[in-house]
N, C-alpha and C positions, 0 to 999 in steps of 0.2 A: 192343929197338926199341919194343916195346909199352909198356914202362914209361915211356920218354921221351915217347911219343905221348900217354899218359894225362896225364903231368905238363904237357905243352905244350898239351893240349886239342885235339889234332888227330886223334883216333881216327877221326872220321867221314870226314875228307878224305884221310887217308893212303892208304887202299886205292884211291881214285879216281886220285890222283897216280901211285901205283905201276902201276895198270892202264894208264895212258897210255904207260908206257915198255915195255909188254910186248905180245906178239901178242894179237890178239883172243881173248877167251875165257879167257885166263889171268888170275889175280888172286891175291889174298891169301887162299887157302883157310884157313878156320879162324880168321880174324882176330878175329871177334866173341868166340869162345870164349877166345882168348888174352887179349884185353882184359879179359874178365870175371875171368879167373884173376889177372891183374896187380892187379886192384882188390880182391882178397880180403885181409882182414886176417890177422894171424898166427894167430888162433884158428880162422878159417875154413880156413886151410891145415893145421890140425892140429898147430901148433907149440906145445909146452909152454913157457909163458913162464918158468917156473922153470928148466927145463933150458937155455933159451936164455941166460938171465942168467948161467949159469955159464961160458959161453964168452967169449972176448975180444970186445969190441965191434967190432973191425975184421973179425971173421969173420961178423958178423950178415948183411951184405948178400949175401954168397956163399951162406950157409945158406938165407936166404929165397929167393934165386934158384933154388937147387936144389929147394926144396919146390915152387916154381911150375912148374919143368920136370917134376918128378914128377907133379904134378896134371895138367898138359897131356898128358903121355904116357898117363895113364889115360883121357883123353877121346878118344883116337884110336881 
């Protein structure tokens, strides 16, 4: 969801819209950190470009997503 929000340019409004559908006080905890991680490039995610190029292209998106998830888990 964060990746699509960044691509669509709605990272600022999405938490507000989400909060409107939830009880008072609940929101998208950690949203800012998640958006920052989605915006990291492969080098910033610690991905070795040479190693990545040895895997099939169709696996790249899933591999990058897993690195983002790992990075987010380290931030919790």
